TILOMI-955922 format. One record per residue (C-alpha): residue number from 1; residue in three letters; y, z, x. Coordinates in steps of 0.5 Angstrom, whole numbers. Layout:
residues N
SITE num residuo north    up  east
SITE NUM     ALA     Y     Z     X
...
END
This chain:
residues 700
SITE num residuo north    up  east
SITE   1     MET   -92   241    48
SITE   2     VAL   -94   235    52
SITE   3     SER   -91   229    48
SITE   4     GLN   -94   223    49
SITE   5     GLY   -95   219    55
SITE   6     SER   -92   224    59
SITE   7     ALA   -98   229    64
SITE   8     PRO   -99   235    63
SITE   9     SER   -97   240    70
SITE  10     LEU  -102   244    72
SITE  11     LEU   -97   250    71
SITE  12     GLU   -98   248    64
SITE  13     ALA  -105   248    63
SITE  14     LEU  -106   254    66
SITE  15     SER  -100   258    62
SITE  16     SER  -103   255    56
SITE  17     ASP  -109   256    51
SITE  18     PHE  -112   250    55
SITE  19     LEU  -118   255    58
SITE  20     ALA  -119   260    52
SITE  21     CYS  -124   258    47
SITE  22     LYS  -122   257    40
SITE  23     ILE  -129   261    38
SITE  24     CYS  -129   267    41
SITE  25     LEU  -121   267    42
SITE  26     GLU  -123   269    49
SITE  27     GLN  -123   266    56
SITE  28     LEU  -128   260    58
SITE  29     ARG  -135   263    60
SITE  30     ALA  -139   257    62
SITE  31     PRO  -136   251    58
SITE  32     LYS  -139   245    55
SITE  33     THR  -136   240    52
SITE  34     LEU  -138   237    46
SITE  35     PRO  -139   229    45
SITE  36     CYS  -131   230    40
SITE  37     LEU  -128   233    47
SITE  38     HIS  -127   239    44
SITE  39     THR  -129   245    50
SITE  40     TYR  -132   252    48
SITE  41     CYS  -137   257    51
SITE  42     GLN  -144   256    51
SITE  43     ASP  -146   262    47
SITE  44     CYS  -141   261    42
SITE  45     LEU  -144   254    40
SITE  46     ALA  -151   257    41
SITE  47     GLN  -148   262    35
SITE  48     LEU  -146   255    32
SITE  49     ALA  -153   251    32
SITE  50     ASP  -156   251    26
SITE  51     GLY  -162   246    25
SITE  52     GLY  -160   242    30
SITE  53     HIS  -153   240    29
SITE  54     ILE  -147   244    30
SITE  55     ARG  -140   242    27
SITE  56     CYS  -134   242    31
SITE  57     PRO  -129   248    29
SITE  58     GLU  -123   244    31
SITE  59     CYS  -125   237    28
SITE  60     ARG  -130   239    23
SITE  61     GLU  -134   233    27
SITE  62     THR  -142   234    26
SITE  63     VAL  -146   235    33
SITE  64     PRO  -153   234    34
SITE  65     VAL  -156   238    39
SITE  66     PRO  -160   236    45
SITE  67     PRO  -167   238    45
SITE  68     ALA  -167   241    51
SITE  69     GLY  -162   246    47
SITE  70     VAL  -154   247    48
SITE  71     ALA  -155   247    56
SITE  72     ALA  -156   240    56
SITE  73     PHE  -149   239    53
SITE  74     LYS  -144   237    59
SITE  75     THR  -141   242    64
SITE  76     ASN  -133   241    63
SITE  77     PHE  -132   242    71
SITE  78     PHE  -125   240    70
SITE  79     VAL  -125   247    66
SITE  80     ASN  -129   250    72
SITE  81     GLY  -124   248    77
SITE  82     LEU  -119   251    73
SITE  83     LEU  -122   257    72
SITE  84     ASP  -124   258    78
SITE  85     LEU  -117   257    81
SITE  86     VAL  -115   262    76
SITE  87     LYS  -120   267    79
SITE  88     ALA  -118   266    86
SITE  89     ARG  -110   267    84
SITE  90     GLY  -110   272    79
SITE  91     ASP  -103   275    80
SITE  92     LEU  -102   268    77
SITE  93     ARG   -94   268    75
SITE  94     ALA   -90   261    72
SITE  95     GLY   -88   257    78
SITE  96     TRP   -92   261    83
SITE  97     TYR   -98   257    84
SITE  98     ASP  -100   252    90
SITE  99     GLU  -102   245    88
SITE 100     GLU  -106   245    95
SITE 101     ALA  -111   250    93
SITE 102     ARG  -112   246    88
SITE 103     GLU  -113   240    92
SITE 104     ARG  -117   243    97
SITE 105     GLN  -122   246    91
SITE 106     ALA  -129   243    91
SITE 107     ALA  -134   242    85
SITE 108     GLN  -140   245    87
SITE 109     CYS  -147   243    87
SITE 110     PRO  -151   246    82
SITE 111     GLN  -157   245    85
SITE 112     HIS  -155   246    92
SITE 113     PRO  -151   253    93
SITE 114     GLY  -145   251    99
SITE 115     GLU  -146   244    98
SITE 116     ALA  -140   240    95
SITE 117     LEU  -140   235    90
SITE 118     ARG  -138   229    94
SITE 119     PHE  -141   222    91
SITE 120     LEU  -143   218    84
SITE 121     CYS  -149   215    84
SITE 122     GLN  -147   209    79
SITE 123     PRO  -154   207    76
SITE 124     CYS  -155   215    74
SITE 125     SER  -147   216    74
SITE 126     GLN  -149   224    77
SITE 127     LEU  -145   226    81
SITE 128     LEU  -149   227    88
SITE 129     CYS  -148   232    94
SITE 130     ARG  -151   230   101
SITE 131     GLU  -156   233    99
SITE 132     CYS  -158   229    93
SITE 133     ARG  -157   223    96
SITE 134     LEU  -162   223   100
SITE 135     ASP  -168   225    96
SITE 136     PRO  -169   221    89
SITE 137     HIS  -162   217    90
SITE 138     LEU  -162   215    96
SITE 139     ASP  -163   207    95
SITE 140     HIS  -159   207    89
SITE 141     PRO  -151   205    91
SITE 142     CYS  -146   211    91
SITE 143     LEU  -139   211    91
SITE 144     PRO  -135   216    94
SITE 145     LEU  -131   221    88
SITE 146     ALA  -124   217    90
SITE 147     GLU  -126   211    89
SITE 148     ALA  -131   212    84
SITE 149     VAL  -124   215    80
SITE 150     ARG  -119   210    83
SITE 151     ALA  -125   204    79
SITE 152     ARG  -125   207    73
SITE 153     ARG  -119   210    72
SITE 154     PRO  -116   204    69
SITE 155     GLY  -120   203    63
SITE 156     LEU  -119   210    62
SITE 157     GLU  -112   210    62
SITE 158     GLU  -112   203    57
SITE 159     LEU  -117   206    52
SITE 160     LEU  -112   213    52
SITE 161     ALA  -107   207    51
SITE 162     GLY  -110   205    45
SITE 163     VAL  -110   212    43
SITE 164     ASP  -104   214    44
SITE 165     LYS  -101   208    40
SITE 166     ASN  -106   210    34
SITE 167     LEU  -103   217    35
SITE 168     ALA   -97   214    33
SITE 169     GLU   -99   210    27
SITE 170     LEU  -102   216    25
SITE 171     GLU   -95   220    26
SITE 172     ALA   -91   214    22
SITE 173     ALA   -96   214    16
SITE 174     ARG   -96   221    16
SITE 175     ALA   -88   221    15
SITE 176     SER   -89   215    11
SITE 177     GLU   -93   220     6
SITE 178     LYS   -89   225     6
SITE 179     GLU   -83   220     5
SITE 180     ALA   -86   217    -1
SITE 181     LEU   -89   223    -4
SITE 182     ALA   -81   226    -4
SITE 183     ARG   -79   219    -7
SITE 184     LEU   -84   220   -12
SITE 185     ARG   -81   226   -15
SITE 186     GLU   -75   224   -14
SITE 187     GLN   -76   219   -19
SITE 188     ALA   -80   223   -23
SITE 189     ALA   -74   228   -24
SITE 190     ARG   -70   221   -25
SITE 191     VAL   -75   218   -30
SITE 192     GLY   -76   225   -34
SITE 193     LEU   -68   226   -35
SITE 194     GLN   -67   218   -37
SITE 195     VAL   -73   220   -42
SITE 196     GLU   -71   226   -45
SITE 197     GLU   -64   222   -45
SITE 198     ALA   -67   216   -49
SITE 199     ALA   -71   220   -54
SITE 200     GLU   -64   225   -55
SITE 201     GLY   -61   219   -56
SITE 202     VAL   -66   216   -61
SITE 203     LEU   -66   222   -65
SITE 204     ARG   -58   223   -65
SITE 205     ALA   -58   215   -68
SITE 206     LEU   -64   217   -73
SITE 207     LEU   -60   223   -75
SITE 208     ALA   -53   219   -75
SITE 209     GLN   -57   214   -79
SITE 210     LYS   -59   219   -85
SITE 211     GLN   -52   223   -85
SITE 212     GLU   -50   214   -87
SITE 213     VAL   -56   214   -91
SITE 214     LEU   -54   221   -94
SITE 215     GLY   -47   220   -95
SITE 216     ARG   -48   213   -98
SITE 217     LEU   -53   216  -103
SITE 218     ARG   -48   222  -104
SITE 219     ALA   -43   217  -106
SITE 220     HIS   -47   212  -111
SITE 221     VAL   -49   218  -115
SITE 222     GLU   -42   221  -116
SITE 223     ALA   -39   214  -118
SITE 224     ALA   -44   212  -123
SITE 225     GLU   -44   220  -125
SITE 226     GLU   -37   219  -126
SITE 227     ALA   -38   212  -130
SITE 228     ALA   -42   215  -134
SITE 229     TRP   -37   222  -135
SITE 230     GLU   -32   216  -138
SITE 231     ARG   -37   213  -142
SITE 232     LEU   -40   219  -145
SITE 233     ALA   -32   221  -147
SITE 234     GLU   -31   214  -151
SITE 235     LEU   -37   216  -155
SITE 236     GLU   -35   222  -156
SITE 237     SER   -29   220  -159
SITE 238     ARG   -32   215  -162
SITE 239     GLU   -36   219  -166
SITE 240     GLN   -31   225  -167
SITE 241     VAL   -27   218  -172
SITE 242     ALA   -33   216  -175
SITE 243     GLN   -35   224  -178
SITE 244     ALA   -28   225  -180
SITE 245     ALA   -28   219  -184
SITE 246     ALA   -35   219  -187
SITE 247     ALA   -33   228  -188
SITE 248     PHE   -26   225  -191
SITE 249     ALA   -31   219  -196
SITE 250     ARG   -36   225  -198
SITE 251     ARG   -31   230  -200
SITE 252     VAL   -27   225  -205
SITE 253     LEU   -34   222  -208
SITE 254     SER   -37   229  -209
SITE 255     LEU   -31   233  -211
SITE 256     GLY   -25   227  -213
SITE 257     ARG   -23   225  -221
SITE 258     GLU   -24   219  -223
SITE 259     ALA   -17   217  -222
SITE 260     GLU   -18   220  -215
SITE 261     ILE   -23   215  -213
SITE 262     LEU   -21   210  -216
SITE 263     SER   -14   210  -214
SITE 264     LEU   -17   212  -206
SITE 265     GLU   -23   207  -207
SITE 266     GLY   -19   201  -203
SITE 267     ALA   -17   205  -197
SITE 268     ILE   -24   209  -196
SITE 269     ALA   -28   202  -196
SITE 270     GLN   -23   198  -191
SITE 271     ARG   -23   204  -187
SITE 272     LEU   -31   204  -188
SITE 273     ARG   -31   197  -187
SITE 274     GLN   -27   197  -181
SITE 275     LEU   -31   202  -178
SITE 276     GLN   -37   198  -180
SITE 277     ASP   -36   193  -177
SITE 278     SER   -33   196  -170
SITE 279     PRO   -39   196  -164
SITE 280     TRP   -41   204  -165
SITE 281     ALA   -43   204  -157
SITE 282     PRO   -39   200  -151
SITE 283     GLY   -45   194  -147
SITE 284     PRO   -51   197  -143
SITE 285     ALA   -49   201  -137
SITE 286     PRO   -51   198  -130
SITE 287     CYS   -56   203  -128
SITE 288     LEU   -57   203  -120
SITE 289     LEU   -63   207  -118
SITE 290     PRO   -63   208  -111
SITE 291     ARG   -69   205  -106
SITE 292     LEU   -71   207   -99
SITE 293     GLU   -73   202   -94
SITE 294     LEU   -75   204   -88
SITE 295     HIS   -76   200   -82
SITE 296     PRO   -83   196   -80
SITE 297     GLY   -82   199   -73
SITE 298     LEU   -82   206   -76
SITE 299     LEU   -89   206   -79
SITE 300     ASP   -93   201   -73
SITE 301     LYS   -97   205   -69
SITE 302     ASP   -96   199   -64
SITE 303     CYS   -89   200   -63
SITE 304     HIS   -87   205   -56
SITE 305     LEU   -80   206   -56
SITE 306     LEU   -81   209   -50
SITE 307     GLN   -85   205   -45
SITE 308     LEU   -87   208   -38
SITE 309     SER   -89   203   -33
SITE 310     PHE   -90   203   -25
SITE 311     GLU   -89   199   -20
SITE 312     GLU   -90   198   -12
SITE 313     LEU   -86   203    -8
SITE 314     PRO   -80   199    -4
SITE 315     PRO   -79   201     3
SITE 316     ARG   -73   204     6
SITE 317     GLU   -68   200     8
SITE 318     ASP   -69   201    15
SITE 319     ASP   -76   199    15
SITE 320     GLU   -74   192    13
SITE 321     ARG   -69   193    19
SITE 322     ALA   -75   195    24
SITE 323     GLY   -80   190    20
SITE 324     ALA   -75   184    23
SITE 325     ASP   -74   187    29
SITE 326     THR   -81   187    31
SITE 327     GLN   -83   180    28
SITE 328     GLY   -77   178    33
SITE 329     GLY   -79   180    39
SITE 330     ASP   -87   180    39
SITE 331     GLY   -87   175    34
SITE 332     THR   -94   178    31
SITE 333     GLN   -94   183    25
SITE 334     SER   -99   188    23
SITE 335     PRO  -102   187    16
SITE 336     ARG   -98   193    14
SITE 337     GLU   -92   190    17
SITE 338     ASP   -93   184    13
SITE 339     ARG   -94   189     6
SITE 340     ALA   -87   192     8
SITE 341     GLU   -83   186    10
SITE 342     ALA   -85   183     3
SITE 343     GLN   -82   189    -1
SITE 344     PRO   -76   188     1
SITE 345     LEU   -76   180    -2
SITE 346     LYS   -79   183    -8
SITE 347     GLU   -73   188    -9
SITE 348     GLU   -68   182    -8
SITE 349     LYS   -70   178   -13
SITE 350     ALA   -71   184   -18
SITE 351     GLN   -63   184   -16
SITE 352     ALA   -62   177   -17
SITE 353     ALA   -61   177   -23
SITE 354     PRO   -56   182   -25
SITE 355     GLU   -52   179   -21
SITE 356     ASP   -53   172   -22
SITE 357     GLY   -50   174   -29
SITE 358     GLY   -57   174   -33
SITE 359     SER   -57   167   -31
SITE 360     GLN   -64   167   -28
SITE 361     ALA   -69   173   -30
SITE 362     PRO   -74   177   -24
SITE 363     LYS   -81   175   -23
SITE 364     GLU   -85   180   -26
SITE 365     ASP   -92   183   -23
SITE 366     THR   -99   182   -26
SITE 367     THR  -100   189   -25
SITE 368     ALA   -94   192   -28
SITE 369     LYS   -88   191   -32
SITE 370     VAL   -82   194   -29
SITE 371     SER   -78   199   -34
SITE 372     GLN   -71   199   -35
SITE 373     ALA   -70   207   -32
SITE 374     GLU   -74   204   -26
SITE 375     LYS   -70   198   -26
SITE 376     ALA   -64   202   -26
SITE 377     GLN   -66   206   -21
SITE 378     VAL   -67   200   -16
SITE 379     THR   -60   197   -17
SITE 380     PRO   -55   204   -17
SITE 381     LYS   -49   200   -17
SITE 382     GLU   -51   197   -23
SITE 383     ASP   -53   202   -26
SITE 384     ARG   -47   207   -26
SITE 385     ALA   -43   200   -29
SITE 386     GLN   -48   200   -35
SITE 387     SER   -47   206   -41
SITE 388     PRO   -53   210   -43
SITE 389     GLN   -51   207   -50
SITE 390     GLY   -53   200   -48
SITE 391     ASP   -60   202   -45
SITE 392     ARG   -62   206   -51
SITE 393     GLU   -60   200   -55
SITE 394     SER   -64   196   -50
SITE 395     HIS   -70   201   -51
SITE 396     MET   -69   200   -59
SITE 397     GLU   -69   192   -59
SITE 398     ARG   -75   191   -55
SITE 399     GLY   -79   196   -60
SITE 400     ALA   -77   193   -66
SITE 401     ARG   -78   186   -69
SITE 402     ALA   -75   180   -67
SITE 403     ASN   -72   179   -74
SITE 404     LYS   -70   186   -75
SITE 405     LYS   -67   187   -68
SITE 406     ARG   -60   186   -71
SITE 407     LYS   -60   192   -76
SITE 408     PHE   -61   197   -69
SITE 409     LYS   -55   194   -65
SITE 410     GLY   -49   198   -64
SITE 411     ARG   -53   204   -68
SITE 412     LEU   -54   208   -61
SITE 413     LYS   -48   212   -60
SITE 414     SER   -47   217   -54
SITE 415     ILE   -45   224   -57
SITE 416     SER   -46   232   -56
SITE 417     ARG   -52   235   -54
SITE 418     GLU   -49   240   -59
SITE 419     PRO   -47   240   -65
SITE 420     SER   -41   245   -64
SITE 421     PRO   -35   241   -62
SITE 422     ALA   -35   242   -54
SITE 423     PRO   -33   237   -48
SITE 424     GLY   -40   236   -47
SITE 425     PRO   -39   229   -51
SITE 426     ASN   -35   225   -47
SITE 427     LEU   -38   228   -40
SITE 428     GLU   -44   226   -43
SITE 429     GLY   -44   220   -45
SITE 430     THR   -39   217   -39
SITE 431     GLY   -44   220   -34
SITE 432     LEU   -39   225   -31
SITE 433     LEU   -44   230   -31
SITE 434     PRO   -47   233   -24
SITE 435     ARG   -54   231   -22
SITE 436     PRO   -60   234   -19
SITE 437     ILE   -63   230   -12
SITE 438     PHE   -69   233   -11
SITE 439     PHE   -70   237    -3
SITE 440     CYS   -75   241    -2
SITE 441     SER   -79   247    -5
SITE 442     PHE   -83   252    -1
SITE 443     PRO   -86   259    -2
SITE 444     THR   -84   265     0
SITE 445     ARG   -91   269     0
SITE 446     MET   -92   270     8
SITE 447     PRO   -97   273    11
SITE 448     GLY   -96   281    11
SITE 449     ASP   -94   281     5
SITE 450     ARG   -99   285     1
SITE 451     ARG   -97   282    -6
SITE 452     SER   -95   276    -9
SITE 453     PRO   -87   276    -9
SITE 454     ARG   -83   278   -14
SITE 455     ILE   -76   275   -12
SITE 456     THR   -71   279   -17
SITE 457     GLY   -64   276   -13
SITE 458     LEU   -62   270    -8
SITE 459     CYS   -55   270    -4
SITE 460     PRO   -53   264     1
SITE 461     PHE   -54   267     8
SITE 462     GLY   -49   264    14
SITE 463     GLN   -51   257    16
SITE 464     ARG   -55   253    11
SITE 465     GLU   -59   260    10
SITE 466     ILE   -62   264     3
SITE 467     LEU   -63   270     3
SITE 468     VAL   -69   272    -1
SITE 469     ALA   -70   279    -5
SITE 470     ASP   -78   280    -6
SITE 471     GLU   -77   287   -10
SITE 472     GLN   -85   287   -11
SITE 473     ASN   -86   287    -3
SITE 474     ARG   -79   291    -2
SITE 475     ALA   -77   286     3
SITE 476     LEU   -71   282     4
SITE 477     LYS   -73   275     7
SITE 478     ARG   -68   270    10
SITE 479     PHE   -71   263    10
SITE 480     SER   -67   256    11
SITE 481     LEU   -66   251     6
SITE 482     ASN   -71   247     9
SITE 483     GLY   -76   254     8
SITE 484     ASP   -77   255    16
SITE 485     TYR   -78   263    15
SITE 486     LYS   -72   267    19
SITE 487     GLY   -76   274    19
SITE 488     THR   -72   279    14
SITE 489     VAL   -68   284    14
SITE 490     PRO   -69   292    13
SITE 491     VAL   -68   296     8
SITE 492     PRO   -69   303     9
SITE 493     GLU   -77   306     7
SITE 494     GLY   -78   306     0
SITE 495     CYS   -71   301    -2
SITE 496     SER   -74   296    -7
SITE 497     PRO   -68   291    -7
SITE 498     CYS   -66   288   -14
SITE 499     SER   -59   284   -13
SITE 500     VAL   -56   282    -6
SITE 501     ALA   -50   279    -4
SITE 502     ALA   -48   277     3
SITE 503     LEU   -40   279     5
SITE 504     GLN   -37   278    12
SITE 505     GLY   -43   280    17
SITE 506     VAL   -47   286    12
SITE 507     VAL   -51   286     6
SITE 508     ALA   -50   289    -1
SITE 509     PHE   -56   290    -6
SITE 510     SER   -58   294   -11
SITE 511     ALA   -64   298   -12
SITE 512     GLY   -67   303   -16
SITE 513     ALA   -60   306   -19
SITE 514     ARG   -56   306   -12
SITE 515     LEU   -51   300    -9
SITE 516     TYR   -52   299    -1
SITE 517     LEU   -49   296     4
SITE 518     ILE   -53   294    11
SITE 519     SER   -53   291    17
SITE 520     PRO   -56   285    18
SITE 521     GLU   -60   290    23
SITE 522     GLY   -62   294    17
SITE 523     GLU   -56   299    19
SITE 524     VAL   -54   303    13
SITE 525     GLN   -46   303    12
SITE 526     TRP   -46   307     6
SITE 527     ARG   -49   307    -1
SITE 528     ARG   -47   309    -8
SITE 529     ALA   -50   312   -14
SITE 530     LEU   -49   308   -20
SITE 531     SER   -51   310   -28
SITE 532     LEU   -58   311   -29
SITE 533     SER   -57   308   -37
SITE 534     GLN   -58   301   -34
SITE 535     ALA   -65   299   -32
SITE 536     SER   -63   295   -26
SITE 537     HIS   -55   292   -23
SITE 538     ALA   -53   285   -22
SITE 539     VAL   -50   285   -16
SITE 540     ALA   -44   279   -14
SITE 541     ALA   -39   278    -7
SITE 542     LEU   -33   276    -9
SITE 543     PRO   -30   269    -5
SITE 544     SER   -26   273     0
SITE 545     GLY   -32   276     2
SITE 546     ASP   -30   284     3
SITE 547     ARG   -31   286    -4
SITE 548     VAL   -38   287    -8
SITE 549     ALA   -38   287   -16
SITE 550     VAL   -45   291   -19
SITE 551     SER   -45   291   -26
SITE 552     VAL   -46   298   -30
SITE 553     ALA   -47   300   -37
SITE 554     GLY   -43   293   -39
SITE 555     HIS   -38   294   -34
SITE 556     VAL   -36   291   -27
SITE 557     GLU   -34   295   -22
SITE 558     VAL   -32   293   -15
SITE 559     TYR   -32   295    -8
SITE 560     ASN   -30   294    -2
SITE 561     MET   -32   294     5
SITE 562     GLU   -31   302     7
SITE 563     GLY   -35   303     0
SITE 564     SER   -28   305    -4
SITE 565     LEU   -28   303   -12
SITE 566     ALA   -22   298   -12
SITE 567     THR   -22   296   -19
SITE 568     ARG   -27   297   -26
SITE 569     PHE   -26   293   -32
SITE 570     ILE   -29   292   -39
SITE 571     PRO   -30   284   -40
SITE 572     GLY   -26   284   -46
SITE 573     GLY   -22   291   -45
SITE 574     ARG   -23   298   -48
SITE 575     ALA   -25   294   -55
SITE 576     SER   -32   291   -52
SITE 577     ARG   -34   299   -49
SITE 578     GLY   -40   299   -51
SITE 579     GLN   -42   293   -53
SITE 580     ARG   -43   289   -47
SITE 581     ALA   -50   289   -43
SITE 582     LEU   -49   284   -36
SITE 583     VAL   -56   283   -33
SITE 584     PHE   -54   278   -29
SITE 585     LEU   -47   276   -25
SITE 586     THR   -44   272   -20
SITE 587     ALA   -37   270   -18
SITE 588     SER   -33   264   -18
SITE 589     PRO   -29   261   -12
SITE 590     GLN   -24   261   -17
SITE 591     GLY   -24   268   -17
SITE 592     ASN   -27   269   -24
SITE 593     PHE   -33   273   -26
SITE 594     VAL   -39   270   -31
SITE 595     GLY   -44   274   -33
SITE 596     SER   -50   274   -37
SITE 597     ASP   -50   279   -44
SITE 598     TRP   -56   280   -47
SITE 599     GLN   -53   285   -53
SITE 600     GLN   -48   280   -55
SITE 601     ASN   -54   274   -53
SITE 602     SER   -48   270   -49
SITE 603     VAL   -44   268   -43
SITE 604     VAL   -39   270   -41
SITE 605     VAL   -32   269   -36
SITE 606     CYS   -26   273   -34
SITE 607     ASP   -22   274   -30
SITE 608     GLY   -21   280   -25
SITE 609     LEU   -17   285   -30
SITE 610     GLY   -23   284   -36
SITE 611     GLN   -19   278   -39
SITE 612     VAL   -24   275   -43
SITE 613     ILE   -23   267   -41
SITE 614     GLY   -29   263   -45
SITE 615     GLU   -35   266   -48
SITE 616     TYR   -41   261   -51
SITE 617     ARG   -46   264   -56
SITE 618     GLY   -48   258   -58
SITE 619     PRO   -55   254   -61
SITE 620     GLY   -55   250   -54
SITE 621     LEU   -59   258   -52
SITE 622     HIS   -64   256   -56
SITE 623     GLY   -65   263   -59
SITE 624     CYS   -66   265   -51
SITE 625     GLN   -63   271   -47
SITE 626     PRO   -58   268   -42
SITE 627     GLY   -61   268   -35
SITE 628     SER   -59   268   -28
SITE 629     LEU   -52   263   -26
SITE 630     THR   -49   261   -21
SITE 631     VAL   -42   257   -20
SITE 632     ASP   -41   251   -16
SITE 633     LYS   -34   250   -12
SITE 634     LYS   -32   246   -17
SITE 635     GLY   -33   251   -22
SITE 636     TYR   -38   249   -26
SITE 637     ILE   -43   254   -28
SITE 638     PHE   -52   254   -28
SITE 639     LEU   -53   258   -33
SITE 640     THR   -62   260   -33
SITE 641     LEU   -66   260   -39
SITE 642     ARG   -73   263   -37
SITE 643     GLU   -77   261   -44
SITE 644     ILE   -75   254   -44
SITE 645     ASN   -75   252   -37
SITE 646     LYS   -69   250   -37
SITE 647     VAL   -63   250   -33
SITE 648     VAL   -56   247   -36
SITE 649     ILE   -49   247   -35
SITE 650     LEU   -43   250   -37
SITE 651     ASP   -35   248   -36
SITE 652     PRO   -31   253   -32
SITE 653     LYS   -29   256   -39
SITE 654     GLY   -36   257   -42
SITE 655     SER   -37   251   -46
SITE 656     LEU   -44   248   -46
SITE 657     LEU   -44   241   -42
SITE 658     GLY   -51   239   -42
SITE 659     ASP   -58   240   -39
SITE 660     PHE   -58   239   -31
SITE 661     LEU   -65   242   -30
SITE 662     THR   -72   241   -35
SITE 663     ALA   -79   243   -34
SITE 664     TYR   -79   235   -31
SITE 665     HIS   -76   239   -25
SITE 666     GLY   -82   243   -24
SITE 667     LEU   -79   248   -27
SITE 668     GLU   -84   254   -29
SITE 669     LYS   -81   260   -31
SITE 670     PRO   -74   261   -27
SITE 671     ARG   -71   266   -25
SITE 672     VAL   -66   266   -21
SITE 673     THR   -61   262   -17
SITE 674     THR   -56   261   -13
SITE 675     MET   -52   256   -11
SITE 676     VAL   -51   256    -3
SITE 677     ASP   -45   251     2
SITE 678     GLY   -42   249    -6
SITE 679     ARG   -48   243    -6
SITE 680     TYR   -55   246    -6
SITE 681     LEU   -57   250   -12
SITE 682     VAL   -64   253   -11
SITE 683     VAL   -68   256   -17
SITE 684     SER   -73   261   -15
SITE 685     LEU   -80   261   -20
SITE 686     SER   -84   267   -23
SITE 687     ASN   -90   265   -18
SITE 688     GLY   -85   266   -12
SITE 689     THR   -84   258   -10
SITE 690     ILE   -77   255    -9
SITE 691     HIS   -74   249   -11
SITE 692     VAL   -68   247    -8
SITE 693     PHE   -64   241   -11
SITE 694     ARG   -58   238    -9
SITE 695     VAL   -52   237   -14
SITE 696     ARG   -49   230   -14
SITE 697     SER   -42   230   -17
SITE 698     PRO   -40   224   -21
SITE 699     ASP   -35   223   -16
SITE 700     SER   -40   222    -9
END
């Protein structure tokens, strides 16, 4: 490809497809040039003519056909000359051609055979030979071709320079659009995470308030019941005393003699009088009935705790420097440069408020207000200084009314996503979890594929490359991290690769009930038969790169490079025989094995001897079967949950830490994952698309 501003050589014009018609894909015959400067065969243009118009196959511009037909389009004498040169020297090879042959070549007059075109008629703009000049153009001013070219070349070169400038601007605009789209996706992913965190924070705060209110309600009822039981006991005691005295008095009156009644009359009267004068019941007990008062903001439909606003895309720092250099060098600016310079000023004003201690608030845009989440993204240094608790408090304070702000202040706390105790609360609250940064996305379907891809395996392959197992098309495809197709690794005929792993200079994959080890050229080193009790077998390369592990009927088998069985174990030992079904398997840089156990519905972590280090089967799986998993260089486990479109993080011992990717990152039925260079997470979707995310560690 010729760079802009450089003159193409004759060899490049002859060796490229410049002399081929883009319609019939053959060498041009009777070349005719359209006003859009695209050249085609005259017969091909005649076939395209429809209703007096022709639509250019390349630029899609509609061109009217002259009244005389397609033959009236300008003949491309330049292409004709090159075609004549090729015909004259049919054995032309790269580096073997004669520029002098081109210089000696002269265009022939179509009306006078044998006469070369030598003059240009200025009024008619027509090429003439000596015979043509003597007939109708005798009185017209004519110039020799060389002199006419010298006179008209500067104008054409000036126009060409203007087009080159426009091409440079178009290329810059295209790059800017791609960059803006990438930044939009990245920002949308960040905002999606913030919305999730804010919503979960609000829900956690409401749940905490619910537990607090219910606790107070239970304490109030228990205290009231205890006081009521004390009063009931006192009433029962007084009732028993009064009943005993009354029963004694009745017995004396009904069964006693006159002398006995008179002798006890004084004591009975005194006791009855004493009981009659004493209060029969204690004072009225205070009865405080509970009532629930809801915050007005919860019932207000216009109260939005989460608000999404939009602002213009701020330029990069290099765009600011480029704009400053242009202004200092030329003294004039284009409207695009003016806009690029105005945006950094707005961004500096937005950053001035936190640096000045909040003494002066930034001016808000009249078209859109900057949300708290987006402000946090504009100033990343201040975002690290702010905790998620303060961010969510600001959302709550803006949504509530002025007279109720203090009631909500301080109630939002950073707690775990998971109700069970785990290291997640501390990590998630302090922002120590890895975060995703969108890198690129690309399809895996290639022109030669007969079916839609079904990706069942991924693994790193060489420097910044991945190997994709496409079971549907029976292929192992190579891609760079940028999505460039690098070809395939040939597989034996009839094999449908399922899971794949790259070792030192070889590739291991499972297909059906067999394990294969092949070279990058497709030569089979060895194959091993596996158990038929399992539909698919997961394959993982050990960190040393000289052994491969495969899951077989609930246990793990490890083979060396020669195909010999090195070790075999069951996670949890013989006591777990028949209780495991490892559908996905991977190995950590620390030498541990991590598997998705579909029989126990758990994620199990074990060492090289099968001793279980940790196992997670908590509510963080949301009842889903654990999917594909991979491990980064620090031992963090990335687990795919296909049913809910998530990738979650577990610590090296298998405890859930939180979400890493969600549907906001474009996940739709993720299938398999792998880690490249310890910092790029590659996720394949069910439709054959691959997303690549850079894993940003907390200390980066």
